[in-house]
C-alpha positions in Angstrom: 0.0 0.0 -0.1 2.8 2.5 0.7 4.7 1.8 -1.9 1.4 2.6 -4.7 0.9 5.8 -2.6 4.2 6.9 -2.9 4.2 5.9 -6.7 1.1 7.4 -7.7 1.8 10.4 -5.6 5.4 11.2 -7.2 4.1 9.6 -10.3 1.8 12.5 -11.2 4.4 15.0 -9.8 7.4 13.1 -12.7 4.1 13.0 -15.5 3.9 16.7 -14.9 7.5 17.0 -15.3 7.9 15.3 -18.2 5.0 17.1 -19.7 6.6 20.4 -18.8 9.9 19.2 -20.2 8.6 19.0 -23.9 9.3 22.8 -23.8 7.8 25.6 -25.8 8.9 27.9 -28.9 7.4 31.0 -26.9 10.1 32.0 -24.6 7.7 33.7 -22.0 6.0 29.7 -21.6 9.7 28.4 -21.3 10.5 30.2 -18.3 7.1 29.4 -16.8 8.2 26.3 -17.8 11.6 26.1 -15.7 9.8 27.9 -12.9 7.3 24.7 -12.7 9.6 22.5 -13.5 11.8 23.3 -10.6 8.7 23.2 -8.2 8.0 19.7 -9.0 11.6 18.6 -8.8 11.5 20.3 -5.0 8.2 18.8 -4.4 9.7 15.4 -5.4 12.6 15.6 -3.3 10.3 17.0 -0.2 8.6 13.8 -0.3 11.7 11.5 -0.5 12.8 13.4 2.6 9.4 12.7 4.1 9.7 9.0 2.8 12.9 8.8 4.6 11.8 9.2 8.4 8.6 7.8 8.0 8.1 4.5 9.8 7.6 1.6 7.2 5.8 -1.5 7.8 8.1 -3.4 5.0 11.1 -2.2 7.2 9.4 -3.7 10.5 8.5 -0.4 11.4 11.8 1.2 11.3 12.1 4.0 8.9 14.6 4.4 6.1 16.9 6.2 8.0 17.1 3.5 10.7 16.9 0.9 8.9 19.9 2.1 7.0 22.2 2.1 10.2 20.9 -1.4 11.4 22.6 -4.5 9.7 19.5 -7.2 9.6 17.3 -3.6 8.6 19.5 -2.5 6.1 19.2 -5.7 3.9 15.3 -4.8 3.9 15.9 -1.5 3.1 18.4 -2.2 -0.1 15.3 -4.7 -1.1 12.8 -2.3 -0.7 14.8 0.2 -2.6 15.5 -2.2 -5.7 11.4 -2.8 -5.7 10.9 0.9 -5.5 13.4 1.3 -9.1 11.7 -1.7 -10.6 8.3 -0.1 -10.1 9.6 2.9 -11.5 10.5 1.1 -14.3 7.2 -0.8 -14.9 9.4 -4.4 -14.1 7.0 -5.8 -11.2 3.5 -7.4 -12.1 1.0 -4.5 -11.8 3.1 -1.7 -11.9 2.9 -1.2 -15.5 1.1 2.3 -14.9 3.2 3.5 -11.6 5.8 5.5 -11.5 7.6 6.0 -8.3 9.4 9.4 -9.6 12.0 9.6 -6.9 15.6 9.4 -7.7 17.0 6.4 -6.6 20.7 7.5 -6.7 19.6 10.6 -4.3 18.0 8.6 -1.9 20.7 6.1 -1.5 23.4 9.1 -1.0 21.2 10.4 1.7 21.1 6.7 3.2 24.9 6.3 3.1 24.4 3.1 0.8 
């Protein structure tokens, strides 16, 4: 459920970001699009930061930050991160219409992984 909620929220943001990135010939629209892209990217990063501090059942109640420093939970965290990447790629059954929208490398860096 958490993965679907995360994917749905950030997927909508990522879709908006991709639409805005397609650009425009009008300079005013291009400037507005650049500002909108920055706003969406900031929104996604804010969601990522909140996710890092959220207690997750998939991590036996640990937050991703806590799991990163716990040897046993770190393995679960790595599995969860790989699943989120696969959801973003549409590689897991039922994930074809979902997009995580998060930046896996940015999250891994914040977690020291």
